[in-house]
C-alpha positions in Angstrom: 38.5 -2.8 -8.7 35.0 -1.0 -9.1 33.0 -0.8 -5.9 29.8 -2.9 -6.3 27.6 -0.5 -4.5 26.4 1.3 -7.7 25.1 -1.8 -9.5 22.5 0.0 -11.6 24.8 2.8 -12.5 27.6 0.6 -13.9 25.0 -1.2 -16.3 23.9 2.2 -17.3 27.5 3.2 -18.1 27.2 1.0 -21.2 24.0 2.5 -22.4 23.4 5.9 -24.0 22.9 8.6 -21.4 19.6 10.0 -22.7 16.2 10.6 -21.4 14.2 7.5 -21.1 17.1 5.2 -20.4 16.9 3.3 -17.1 17.9 -0.1 -15.7 15.2 -2.2 -17.4 14.7 -0.1 -20.6 15.0 -1.5 -24.1 16.8 0.0 -27.1 19.5 2.0 -25.3 22.3 -0.5 -25.1 25.5 -0.1 -27.1 26.5 -3.4 -28.9 29.1 -4.0 -31.6 28.5 -5.9 -34.9 28.6 -9.3 -32.9 25.8 -8.3 -30.4 28.4 -7.7 -27.5 28.0 -4.9 -25.0 30.6 -2.2 -25.4 30.9 1.3 -23.6 28.9 4.1 -24.9 31.5 6.4 -26.6 29.6 9.5 -25.5 30.2 8.5 -22.0 33.6 6.8 -22.5 35.4 8.8 -25.4 38.6 6.6 -25.0 36.4 3.6 -26.2 36.2 5.0 -29.7 37.6 3.0 -32.6 36.9 -0.4 -30.9 39.2 0.2 -28.0 36.5 -0.7 -25.4 37.8 -0.2 -21.9 41.3 -0.9 -22.9 42.6 2.7 -22.2 40.7 2.8 -18.9 42.2 -0.4 -17.7 45.7 0.9 -18.7 45.1 4.0 -16.7 43.9 2.0 -13.7 46.8 -0.4 -14.0 49.3 2.4 -14.0 48.0 3.5 -10.6 48.7 0.1 -9.2 45.1 -1.0 -9.1 42.9 -3.7 -10.7 40.2 -3.1 -13.1 36.7 -4.7 -12.8 33.5 -4.7 -14.8 29.9 -5.7 -13.9 28.2 -7.6 -16.8 24.9 -9.4 -17.1 23.7 -13.0 -18.0 23.7 -14.2 -21.6 22.9 -11.9 -24.4 21.0 -8.5 -24.5 17.5 -8.4 -25.8 18.6 -5.7 -28.1 21.1 -8.0 -29.7 18.4 -10.7 -29.9 16.0 -8.4 -31.6 18.6 -7.3 -34.1 19.5 -10.9 -34.7 23.3 -10.2 -34.9 25.8 -12.7 -36.1 27.9 -14.7 -33.6 31.7 -14.2 -33.6 33.9 -17.2 -33.8 37.0 -16.1 -32.2 39.2 -18.9 -33.7 38.6 -17.5 -37.3 37.5 -13.9 -36.6 34.4 -14.4 -38.8 30.8 -15.3 -38.3 30.2 -18.6 -36.5 29.0 -21.4 -38.9 28.0 -24.9 -38.3 25.9 -27.4 -40.0 26.2 -25.5 -43.2 24.9 -22.3 -42.0 25.6 -19.1 -40.1 24.3 -18.8 -36.6 22.7 -15.6 -35.1 21.5 -14.3 -31.9 17.9 -15.6 -32.2 19.4 -19.0 -32.5 21.0 -19.0 -29.1 18.9 -16.5 -27.0 16.3 -18.2 -24.7 13.6 -15.6 -24.6 11.6 -17.3 -21.9 14.6 -17.2 -19.6 15.0 -13.5 -19.6 16.5 -12.1 -16.3 13.6 -11.9 -13.9 14.2 -8.4 -12.7 15.5 -7.0 -16.0 13.2 -8.7 -18.5 13.8 -6.1 -21.2 17.5 -6.2 -20.8 19.1 -9.7 -21.0 18.3 -13.4 -21.4 20.2 -16.7 -21.1 21.9 -18.2 -24.0 21.8 -21.9 -25.0 25.1 -23.3 -23.8 24.4 -26.6 -25.3 24.9 -25.3 -28.7 28.2 -24.5 -30.2 26.9 -21.1 -31.2 25.9 -20.3 -27.7 29.3 -21.3 -26.4 31.1 -19.4 -29.1 29.1 -16.2 -28.1 30.2 -16.4 -24.4 33.8 -17.3 -25.4 33.8 -14.1 -27.5 32.5 -12.0 -24.5 35.3 -13.1 -22.2 37.9 -13.0 -24.9 36.9 -9.3 -25.3 37.1 -8.7 -21.6 40.7 -10.2 -21.5 41.8 -8.1 -24.5 40.5 -5.1 -22.7 42.8 -6.0 -19.7 39.8 -6.7 -17.3 41.0 -8.2 -14.0 37.7 -8.9 -12.3 34.2 -9.7 -13.7 31.1 -9.4 -11.6 28.6 -11.5 -13.4 24.9 -10.5 -12.5 21.6 -12.4 -12.8 23.2 -15.7 -12.6 23.2 -16.7 -8.9 20.8 -16.8 -6.1 17.2 -16.9 -7.3 18.5 -16.4 -10.8 20.9 -19.2 -10.8 22.2 -20.2 -14.3 24.6 -23.0 -13.6 25.2 -23.7 -17.3 26.4 -20.3 -18.0 28.6 -20.3 -14.7 30.1 -23.6 -15.6 31.3 -22.5 -18.9 32.3 -18.9 -18.9 36.1 -19.1 -17.8 36.8 -22.7 -18.7 38.7 -21.8 -22.0 40.2 -18.5 -20.9 44.0 -18.3 -20.4 44.0 -14.6 -19.1 43.4 -14.8 -15.3 40.2 -13.0 -14.3 38.8 -13.0 -10.9 35.2 -14.3 -11.2 32.4 -13.1 -8.9 28.7 -14.1 -9.0 25.5 -11.9 -8.3 23.0 -11.4 -6.9 22.7 -13.2 -3.5 18.9 -13.4 -2.9 17.8 -16.6 -1.2 21.2 -18.1 -1.2 21.9 -21.0 1.1 25.2 -23.0 1.8 23.8 -25.9 -0.1 23.2 -23.8 -3.2 26.6 -22.3 -3.0 28.4 -25.6 -2.8 27.3 -26.2 -6.4 29.2 -23.1 -7.6 32.0 -22.5 -5.2 34.5 -24.6 -7.0 33.8 -22.6 -10.4 34.1 -19.1 -9.0 36.3 -16.9 -6.6 33.4 -15.0 -5.1 29.7 -15.2 -4.8 27.0 -12.9 -3.2 25.1 -14.3 -0.4 22.8 -11.5 0.3 20.4 -9.0 -1.5 21.4 -5.5 -2.3 22.5 -3.8 0.9 21.5 -0.2 1.2 21.9 2.3 3.8 19.2 1.0 6.1 19.8 -0.8 9.4 17.6 -3.7 8.4 19.7 -4.4 5.4 22.9 -4.3 7.7 21.3 -6.6 10.4 20.2 -9.1 7.8 23.9 -10.0 7.2 24.5 -11.5 10.7 22.5 -14.7 10.3 23.6 -15.5 6.8 27.3 -15.1 7.6 26.8 -17.2 10.6 25.4 -19.9 8.5 28.1 -19.8 5.9 30.8 -19.8 8.5 29.4 -22.9 10.2 29.1 -24.6 6.9 33.0 -24.1 6.3 32.3 -22.2 3.1 34.7 -19.4 3.8 37.9 -20.0 1.9 36.6 -23.2 0.4 38.1 -24.6 -2.8 37.4 -22.3 -5.8 38.5 -21.2 -9.3 42.3 -21.4 -9.4 42.4 -21.2 -5.6 39.7 -20.4 -3.2 36.3 -19.1 -3.1 34.7 -16.4 -0.9 31.1 -15.7 0.3 30.6 -12.0 -0.5 28.5 -9.6 1.4 28.9 -7.1 -1.5 27.9 -3.5 -1.2 29.2 -0.8 1.2 26.7 2.1 0.8 28.8 4.7 2.7 29.5 8.2 1.7 27.8 9.9 -1.2 24.9 7.9 -2.7 22.1 7.7 -5.0 18.9 5.8 -4.6 18.5 2.2 -5.9 17.8 2.0 -9.6 18.7 5.6 -10.1 20.6 6.5 -13.3 22.2 9.7 -12.1 21.3 11.4 -9.0 19.8 12.9 -6.9 22.7 12.5 -4.6 22.5 12.2 -0.8 24.5 11.3 2.2 24.4 7.8 3.8 21.5 7.3 6.2 23.4 4.9 8.5 24.5 6.4 11.8 28.2 6.3 12.6 27.7 3.4 14.9 25.7 1.5 12.2 28.6 2.1 9.7 31.1 0.7 12.0 29.0 -2.4 12.6 28.9 -3.0 8.7 32.5 -2.2 8.2 34.7 -3.0 11.2 38.3 -1.7 10.8 41.2 -4.2 11.6 44.8 -3.2 12.0 46.2 -6.5 10.8 46.4 -7.0 7.0 46.3 -10.7 7.1 43.7 -11.9 9.5 42.0 -15.2 9.1 38.3 -15.6 10.0 37.4 -18.2 12.6 34.2 -20.1 12.5 31.5 -18.7 15.0 31.3 -20.5 18.2 28.8 -20.0 21.0 30.6 -17.7 23.5 29.3 -16.8 26.9 28.2 -13.3 26.3 26.1 -11.4 28.7 24.2 -8.2 28.1 22.5 -6.1 30.9 19.4 -4.0 30.6 18.0 -6.2 27.8 14.3 -6.1 27.0 12.7 -9.5 26.9 10.3 -9.6 24.1 8.3 -12.1 22.1 9.5 -12.4 18.5 6.9 -13.9 16.2 8.0 -16.4 13.5 6.6 -17.1 10.2 7.2 -19.1 7.1 8.7 -17.4 4.0 9.2 -19.0 0.6 12.8 -19.3 -0.5 14.8 -21.3 -2.9 17.7 -23.7 -2.4 19.8 -26.5 -4.1 17.4 -29.5 -4.9 19.9 -31.5 -3.1 19.3 -29.7 0.1 17.2 -31.8 2.5 15.2 -28.7 3.4 14.0 -28.7 -0.1 12.0 -31.9 0.5 8.5 -31.5 2.0 6.1 -30.7 -0.9 3.0 -32.9 -1.7 -0.1 -32.6 -3.8 -3.6 -33.0 -2.6 -6.9 -33.0 -4.4 -9.3 -30.1 -3.8 -12.2 -30.7 -6.4 -12.3 -32.0 -9.8 -10.6 -29.1 -11.5 -7.8 -28.2 -9.0 -5.1 -29.7 -6.9 -3.0 -28.0 -4.2 0.6 -28.3 -3.6 1.4 -28.0 0.0 4.4 -27.6 2.3 3.8 -30.3 5.0 6.0 -28.7 7.7 4.7 -26.1 10.0 6.6 -23.1 11.6 8.4 -23.9 14.7 5.7 -22.2 16.7 3.2 -24.7 15.1 0.4 -22.1 15.0 0.4 -21.8 11.1 -1.6 -24.0 8.8 0.5 -25.7 6.1 1.3 -23.4 3.1 -0.6 -24.4 0.0 -0.8 -23.1 -3.6 -3.3 -24.2 -6.4 -1.8 -25.8 -9.5 -2.8 -26.3 -13.0 -1.4 -26.9 -16.4 -0.3 -23.8 -18.4 -2.9 -22.8 -21.1 -2.0 -22.2 -24.6 -2.8 -18.7 -25.6 -1.0 -18.1 -28.9 0.8 -19.8 -31.7 4.1 -18.5 -30.0 3.4 -20.4 -26.9 3.4 -23.8 -29.0 7.1 -23.2 -29.5 7.7 -23.3 -25.7 5.2 -26.3 -25.0 7.8 -29.0 -25.7 10.2 -27.5 -23.2 7.6 -27.5 -20.3 5.6 -30.7 -20.7 4.8 -31.8 -17.2 5.3 -28.4 -15.8 2.4 -26.5 -13.8 1.5 -23.0 -12.9 1.0 -22.1 -9.2 -1.8 -19.8 -8.0 -2.6 -18.2 -4.6 -6.2 -18.8 -5.0 -8.5 -20.7 -7.5 -9.9 -17.3 -8.9 -6.8 -15.5 -9.6 -5.1 -15.2 -13.1 -1.7 -14.4 -11.6 1.1 -17.1 -11.3 3.9 -17.5 -8.9 7.3 -16.6 -10.3 10.3 -18.0 -8.3 12.4 -14.8 -8.7 10.8 -11.5 -8.1 10.4 -8.9 -10.9 12.7 -6.5 -9.1 15.9 -6.8 -7.1 15.4 -7.1 -3.4 17.5 -5.7 -0.6 19.0 -7.8 2.0 16.2 -7.1 4.7 13.3 -8.0 2.3 11.8 -11.4 3.1 9.4 -11.7 0.2 10.6 -14.2 -2.3 8.9 -14.8 -5.6 6.0 -12.7 -6.9 2.6 -13.2 -8.6 2.2 -11.8 -12.1 0.2 -12.4 -15.2 0.6 -16.0 -16.3 2.7 -16.8 -19.3 5.3 -19.2 -20.8 8.1 -17.7 -18.7 10.4 -20.2 -17.3 10.3 -18.3 -14.0 6.6 -19.4 -13.6 7.1 -23.1 -14.5 7.2 -25.5 -11.7 7.4 -29.4 -11.3 6.5 -31.4 -8.4 9.0 -34.3 -8.4 8.6 -37.8 -6.9 10.9 -37.1 -4.0 8.9 -34.1 -2.8 10.7 -31.2 -4.1 9.1 -28.4 -6.1 11.5 -27.4 -9.0 11.7 -24.2 -10.8 12.4 -24.2 -14.6 14.1 -20.7 -14.6 16.8 -21.3 -12.1 16.9 -25.1 -11.6 16.4 -24.4 -8.0 13.8 -25.9 -5.6 11.3 -24.2 -3.3 11.4 -24.4 0.4 9.8 -22.7 3.2 12.0 -21.2 6.0 11.2 -20.0 9.5 12.0 -16.3 9.7 11.8 -13.9 12.5 9.3 -11.0 11.9 11.5 -8.5 13.6 14.7 -9.6 11.9 18.0 -10.5 13.6 18.3 -9.1 17.0 20.5 -9.5 20.2 24.1 -9.7 20.8 26.7 -11.1 18.5 30.5 -11.8 18.5 33.0 -12.1 15.9 36.7 -13.5 16.5 39.8 -13.6 14.3 43.5 -14.0 14.7 46.3 -12.0 13.0 49.5 -13.1 11.6 51.5 -11.9 14.7 49.4 -13.9 17.1 47.0 -11.1 18.2 43.3 -11.8 18.7 40.5 -9.7 17.4 37.2 -9.7 19.2 34.2 -7.7 17.9 30.9 -7.2 19.9 27.8 -6.3 17.9 24.5 -4.9 19.5 21.8 -5.4 17.2 19.1 -4.3 19.6 17.3 -1.0 19.7 18.8 0.2 23.1 22.3 0.6 24.4 23.8 -2.5 26.1 26.7 -3.4 28.4 28.3 -6.5 26.8 30.6 -8.9 28.6 32.7 -11.8 27.6 35.0 -14.3 29.8 38.4 -14.5 28.6 38.5 -18.3 29.3 35.5 -18.7 26.7 37.9 -17.8 23.9 39.1 -21.4 23.9 35.9 -22.4 22.4 36.8 -20.5 19.2 40.6 -20.9 19.6 41.3 -24.4 20.9 44.8 -25.3 21.8 45.5 -22.5 24.0 45.0 -22.4 27.8 43.1 -19.2 28.4 42.6 -20.2 32.0 46.1 -18.8 32.9 46.2 -16.1 30.2 46.6 -12.5 30.6 45.7 -10.1 27.8 46.6 -6.6 26.8 43.5 -5.1 25.5 42.7 -1.9 23.3 39.4 -1.0 21.7 40.0 0.2 18.2 37.1 2.6 17.6 37.5 4.6 20.8 41.2 4.2 21.2 40.7 3.2 24.8 43.4 1.2 26.4 41.9 -1.4 28.6 45.1 -2.6 30.2 45.7 -6.2 31.2 42.5 -8.3 31.3 42.5 -11.7 33.0 38.9 -12.5 33.8 36.6 -10.7 31.3 36.1 -8.1 28.8 33.3 -5.6 29.3 32.1 -2.4 27.5 29.0 -0.3 26.7 27.9 -0.6 23.1 25.6 1.8 21.5 22.3 0.8 19.7 23.3 -0.9 16.5 27.0 -0.3 17.3 30.1 -2.4 17.7 33.2 -2.6 19.8 36.4 -4.0 18.2 39.1 -5.3 20.6 42.7 -6.3 19.9 44.2 -8.7 22.4 47.8 -9.6 22.9 47.8 -12.6 25.2 50.6 -14.4 27.2 50.0 -17.9 28.5 
């Protein structure tokens, strides 16, 4: 399976490798006569003659491995502009319905272009037979190539496209592991809407080699574990929240086509915190529990909190809290009625107005967006709020949405509903204001799992900026592993990273953990 830390590069692999080609460029895609993305034969010589990735998949399979690809939402802008015909896989000819042939411009939804790749791809109309035929032809092609894994980008998180997710694998006999991306602003409530349709889904933004990106994973994984989303029912089995990228080793910078290459910027301790090694091959994750952890030499500090705009499922109770209030004869405000937990901030408000018709083309969109509004930061601005930012965010970035020149993009269309939610037309998600810590996740964290032979794994993580001694009482393991009497237990203990044998432990585990580092213990207990 292809590692997903080179997202931009894998998109580029289907484009011509020429000067001027970059992630959001237009006109460099390689498409077939049906408007489907295919490998650039200049970069993939084995794809010539319509073979696609067949030869590559065969080679990967001969090595005992699985083969995966990274694809984008809907249809490419290049295919839309070329107005290519749609393949009907049942006849092998162009799709026809209602006495006519259907083409790319009949199914592409131009105002629903991928927010951070607006020149690249757009949604297709899955309510039309032609739109569904196009998606079916895509995945039929992937199956013919021998693809085992599909990472589907710009359809989840702030870019949610539930219609496309719901359809893509419903009629495909060839088993393909199906994964969603990106994971910006994902909440457990949002994930419940898709978990039964997929095998994996991102729950964070892109994770690059900075400590802020690594640390941002701790709170979101805690929330998903507590919500019982790990190993929930999924497509043909179970589904799994995905932390995605492991930016280790030899890297390029985000958005780079090719080089310059550099070494990972994370320290060895930070790399271990991101990717803890476990000896057992079949461990199961246990829900997070509040263990009695102690840390010496901790610095007490004041952590400021603020409200940040996010998105969630409109079913989520956290989405309800918006209301309108009149400001003057020309403007109203839409305000979030809740304050931050500190109570020091005034309610967050935006100005709203009906979208203005600027051209004849806008008239074609008007019927889709009757009753929708544009949102402004101030009365004098000409920039409107979009739900999904114009570029991909990393895990540590708290900024959600962005202001840009107003238009008829679905990303800038909002509706204040009767039940107090603020609905976005691009993703079908609702806005919410979340309390976030200005300094990001900090403190001491613990992770517990059990192995198939009964061994217990305990990991300590030090998210603080100084070395800490971390201790845990053995008896407190019962909080995470009920049914065992740890009051009388004696446990042989070994720390994996250092290889140190801690001998038999009866009362507590204690060790020094470096800044941003971790310790991983394997316990074999007798009761």
